[in-house]
Backbone as JSON Lines, residues from 0, in Angstrom:
{"i":0,"aa":"M","n":[0.85,-1.17,0.0],"ca":[0.0,0.0,0.0],"c":[0.9,1.24,0.0]}
{"i":1,"aa":"K","n":[0.43,2.27,-0.62],"ca":[1.17,3.53,-0.65],"c":[0.8,4.37,0.57]}
{"i":2,"aa":"L","n":[1.74,5.15,1.06],"ca":[1.48,5.99,2.23],"c":[0.31,6.94,1.97]}
{"i":3,"aa":"S","n":[0.16,7.4,0.75],"ca":[-0.94,8.32,0.42],"c":[-2.31,7.66,0.56]}
{"i":4,"aa":"E","n":[-2.37,6.32,0.57],"ca":[-3.63,5.58,0.71],"c":[-3.92,5.17,2.15]}
{"i":5,"aa":"L","n":[-2.96,5.36,3.04],"ca":[-3.1,4.94,4.43],"c":[-4.13,5.82,5.14]}
{"i":6,"aa":"P","n":[-5.1,5.2,5.85],"ca":[-6.06,6.0,6.62],"c":[-5.34,6.75,7.75]}
{"i":7,"aa":"R","n":[-5.96,7.83,8.21],"ca":[-5.39,8.59,9.31],"c":[-5.34,7.76,10.58]}
{"i":8,"aa":"R","n":[-4.29,8.01,11.36],"ca":[-4.09,7.39,12.68],"c":[-3.99,5.87,12.66]}
{"i":9,"aa":"V","n":[-3.55,5.3,11.54],"ca":[-3.29,3.87,11.44],"c":[-1.79,3.69,11.32]}
{"i":10,"aa":"A","n":[-1.22,2.9,12.23],"ca":[0.23,2.68,12.23],"c":[0.62,1.77,11.07]}
{"i":11,"aa":"A","n":[1.75,2.1,10.46],"ca":[2.28,1.3,9.35],"c":[3.8,1.3,9.44]}
{"i":12,"aa":"T","n":[4.41,0.42,8.66],"ca":[5.86,0.31,8.6],"c":[6.31,0.58,7.17]}
{"i":13,"aa":"V","n":[7.33,1.39,7.03],"ca":[7.87,1.72,5.7],"c":[8.55,0.49,5.12]}
{"i":14,"aa":"E","n":[8.21,0.19,3.87],"ca":[8.85,-0.91,3.13],"c":[9.94,-0.37,2.2]}
{"i":15,"aa":"G","n":[9.76,0.86,1.72],"ca":[10.74,1.45,0.83],"c":[10.19,2.67,0.12]}
{"i":16,"aa":"V","n":[11.07,3.35,-0.59],"ca":[10.7,4.53,-1.38],"c":[11.01,4.22,-2.84]}
{"i":17,"aa":"A","n":[10.03,4.43,-3.7],"ca":[10.19,4.14,-5.12],"c":[10.83,5.33,-5.84]}
{"i":18,"aa":"D","n":[11.8,5.02,-6.69],"ca":[12.42,6.04,-7.53],"c":[11.61,6.19,-8.81]}
{"i":19,"aa":"A","n":[11.17,7.43,-9.11],"ca":[10.41,7.68,-10.33],"c":[11.32,7.68,-11.56]}
{"i":20,"aa":"V","n":[12.54,8.15,-11.38],"ca":[13.54,8.2,-12.45],"c":[14.88,7.81,-11.84]}
{"i":21,"aa":"P","n":[15.86,7.44,-12.65],"ca":[17.18,7.16,-12.09],"c":[17.75,8.39,-11.37]}
{"i":22,"aa":"N","n":[18.4,8.15,-10.25],"ca":[18.98,9.22,-9.44],"c":[17.91,10.25,-9.03]}
{"i":23,"aa":"D","n":[16.77,9.77,-8.55],"ca":[15.62,10.59,-8.19],"c":[15.91,11.41,-6.93]}
{"i":24,"aa":"A","n":[15.96,12.73,-7.08],"ca":[16.29,13.62,-5.96],"c":[15.22,13.6,-4.87]}
{"i":25,"aa":"I","n":[13.96,13.53,-5.25],"ca":[12.89,13.52,-4.25],"c":[12.92,12.23,-3.44]}
{"i":26,"aa":"A","n":[13.07,11.09,-4.1],"ca":[13.15,9.82,-3.39],"c":[14.37,9.8,-2.47]}
{"i":27,"aa":"R","n":[15.47,10.31,-2.93],"ca":[16.68,10.37,-2.1],"c":[16.45,11.23,-0.86]}
{"i":28,"aa":"R","n":[15.78,12.37,-1.05],"ca":[15.5,13.28,0.08],"c":[14.55,12.62,1.08]}
{"i":29,"aa":"L","n":[13.54,11.9,0.6],"ca":[12.63,11.2,1.51],"c":[13.4,10.18,2.35]}
{"i":30,"aa":"R","n":[14.33,9.47,1.74],"ca":[15.15,8.51,2.5],"c":[16.02,9.24,3.53]}
{"i":31,"aa":"E","n":[16.57,10.38,3.15],"ca":[17.4,11.16,4.07],"c":[16.59,11.66,5.26]}
{"i":32,"aa":"L","n":[15.31,11.94,5.04],"ca":[14.43,12.4,6.12],"c":[14.04,11.28,7.07]}
{"i":33,"aa":"G","n":[14.29,10.03,6.68],"ca":[14.01,8.92,7.58],"c":[13.01,7.9,7.07]}
{"i":34,"aa":"F","n":[12.52,8.07,5.86],"ca":[11.57,7.12,5.28],"c":[12.36,5.93,4.72]}
{"i":35,"aa":"V","n":[12.8,5.08,5.64],"ca":[13.59,3.91,5.29],"c":[12.9,2.66,5.82]}
{"i":36,"aa":"R","n":[13.22,1.54,5.22],"ca":[12.6,0.25,5.58],"c":[12.64,0.0,7.08]}
{"i":37,"aa":"G","n":[11.48,-0.36,7.63],"ca":[11.39,-0.71,9.04],"c":[10.93,0.4,9.95]}
{"i":38,"aa":"E","n":[10.89,1.65,9.47],"ca":[10.47,2.76,10.32],"c":[8.94,2.8,10.43]}
{"i":39,"aa":"R","n":[8.46,3.12,11.62],"ca":[7.02,3.24,11.86],"c":[6.56,4.61,11.36]}
{"i":40,"aa":"V","n":[5.41,4.64,10.72],"ca":[4.89,5.88,10.15],"c":[3.37,5.91,10.29]}
{"i":41,"aa":"E","n":[2.81,7.11,10.36],"ca":[1.35,7.25,10.33],"c":[0.97,8.62,9.81]}
{"i":42,"aa":"I","n":[-0.23,8.7,9.26],"ca":[-0.78,9.98,8.81],"c":[-1.48,10.59,10.01]}
{"i":43,"aa":"V","n":[-1.08,11.79,10.4],"ca":[-1.66,12.46,11.56],"c":[-2.87,13.29,11.14]}
{"i":44,"aa":"A","n":[-2.75,14.0,10.04],"ca":[-3.83,14.87,9.57],"c":[-3.66,15.12,8.08]}
{"i":45,"aa":"A","n":[-4.71,15.68,7.49],"ca":[-4.67,16.06,6.08],"c":[-5.22,17.48,5.94]}
{"i":46,"aa":"G","n":[-4.72,18.19,4.96],"ca":[-5.15,19.56,4.72],"c":[-6.62,19.65,4.33]}
{"i":47,"aa":"P","n":[-7.2,20.84,4.44],"ca":[-8.63,21.01,4.2],"c":[-9.05,20.99,2.72]}
{"i":48,"aa":"V","n":[-8.15,21.34,1.83],"ca":[-8.5,21.4,0.42],"c":[-7.86,20.22,-0.32]}
{"i":49,"aa":"G","n":[-8.68,19.28,-0.76],"ca":[-8.17,18.12,-1.48],"c":[-7.32,17.21,-0.61]}
{"i":50,"aa":"A","n":[-7.49,17.32,0.71],"ca":[-6.72,16.52,1.67],"c":[-5.22,16.63,1.41]}
{"i":51,"aa":"E","n":[-4.8,17.84,1.09],"ca":[-3.39,18.08,0.81],"c":[-2.93,19.32,1.55]}
{"i":52,"aa":"P","n":[-1.78,19.37,2.19],"ca":[-0.79,18.31,2.3],"c":[-1.17,17.31,3.39]}
{"i":53,"aa":"L","n":[-0.4,16.23,3.47],"ca":[-0.57,15.24,4.51],"c":[0.44,15.52,5.61]}
{"i":54,"aa":"L","n":[-0.01,15.49,6.86],"ca":[0.91,15.61,7.99],"c":[1.28,14.19,8.4]}
{"i":55,"aa":"V","n":[2.54,13.84,8.21],"ca":[3.03,12.48,8.41],"c":[4.01,12.48,9.58]}
{"i":56,"aa":"Q","n":[3.83,11.5,10.48],"ca":[4.76,11.35,11.58],"c":[5.59,10.11,11.38]}
{"i":57,"aa":"I","n":[6.9,10.28,11.47],"ca":[7.83,9.16,11.41],"c":[8.75,9.32,12.62]}
{"i":58,"aa":"G","n":[8.73,8.35,13.5],"ca":[9.44,8.49,14.77],"c":[8.79,9.6,15.57]}
{"i":59,"aa":"F","n":[9.59,10.56,16.02],"ca":[9.06,11.7,16.78],"c":[9.0,12.97,15.94]}
{"i":60,"aa":"T","n":[9.2,12.84,14.64],"ca":[9.25,13.98,13.74],"c":[8.03,13.99,12.82]}
{"i":61,"aa":"R","n":[7.52,15.17,12.56],"ca":[6.38,15.32,11.65],"c":[6.8,16.11,10.42]}
{"i":62,"aa":"F","n":[6.28,15.67,9.27],"ca":[6.56,16.32,7.99],"c":[5.25,16.56,7.25]}
{"i":63,"aa":"A","n":[5.2,17.64,6.49],"ca":[4.09,17.87,5.56],"c":[4.56,17.38,4.2]}
{"i":64,"aa":"L","n":[3.81,16.42,3.64],"ca":[4.15,15.87,2.33],"c":[2.99,16.07,1.36]}
{"i":65,"aa":"R","n":[3.34,16.32,0.11],"ca":[2.33,16.31,-0.94],"c":[1.88,14.87,-1.14]}
{"i":66,"aa":"R","n":[0.67,14.69,-1.63],"ca":[0.17,13.33,-1.9],"c":[1.07,12.63,-2.92]}
{"i":67,"aa":"S","n":[1.58,13.36,-3.9],"ca":[2.46,12.75,-4.91],"c":[3.76,12.24,-4.28]}
{"i":68,"aa":"E","n":[4.24,12.93,-3.25],"ca":[5.44,12.47,-2.55],"c":[5.12,11.24,-1.69]}
{"i":69,"aa":"A","n":[3.99,11.29,-0.99],"ca":[3.58,10.17,-0.14],"c":[3.29,8.92,-0.97]}
{"i":70,"aa":"A","n":[2.87,9.11,-2.22],"ca":[2.58,7.97,-3.09],"c":[3.83,7.2,-3.48]}
{"i":71,"aa":"R","n":[5.0,7.76,-3.28],"ca":[6.26,7.07,-3.59],"c":[6.68,6.13,-2.46]}
{"i":72,"aa":"I","n":[6.06,6.28,-1.28],"ca":[6.48,5.52,-0.11],"c":[5.57,4.31,0.06]}
{"i":73,"aa":"E","n":[6.15,3.12,-0.01],"ca":[5.4,1.87,0.19],"c":[5.4,1.52,1.67]}
{"i":74,"aa":"V","n":[4.22,1.17,2.19],"ca":[4.09,0.82,3.6],"c":[3.29,-0.47,3.75]}
{"i":75,"aa":"T","n":[3.44,-1.09,4.92],"ca":[2.64,-2.24,5.31],"c":[1.94,-1.87,6.6]}
{"i":76,"aa":"V","n":[0.63,-2.07,6.66],"ca":[-0.12,-1.75,7.87],"c":[0.29,-2.7,8.96]}
{"i":77,"aa":"D","n":[0.57,-2.15,10.16],"ca":[0.94,-2.97,11.3],"c":[-0.24,-3.82,11.74]}
{"i":78,"aa":"S","n":[0.01,-5.08,12.04],"ca":[-1.07,-6.01,12.41],"c":[-1.78,-5.58,13.68]}
{"i":79,"aa":"E","n":[-1.07,-4.98,14.65],"ca":[-1.74,-4.57,15.89],"c":[-2.64,-3.36,15.7]}
{"i":80,"aa":"A","n":[-2.58,-2.72,14.52],"ca":[-3.46,-1.57,14.26],"c":[-4.92,-1.99,14.22]}
{"i":81,"aa":"F","n":[-5.18,-3.25,13.9],"ca":[-6.55,-3.72,13.81],"c":[-6.92,-4.66,14.96]}
{"i":82,"aa":"A","n":[-6.07,-4.73,15.97],"ca":[-6.33,-5.64,17.09],"c":[-7.34,-5.05,18.05]}
């Protein structure tokens, strides 16, 4: 599942960031910010117009991401999120 499809306040784990083109600067920057395999992530809130931007929390840090940026991040929903 893509991070942009994740419901709000549902815990997930980052599986990876997809490169749109070779040497993708945006994908590289997302990895530098901490969107790496195994990190816990969740959508905290979404903007009022078109649900953009998304407020994303990874660890103890929050970032505002465009939906197009969040769509590059593959996640797996944590099993305890539905327990």
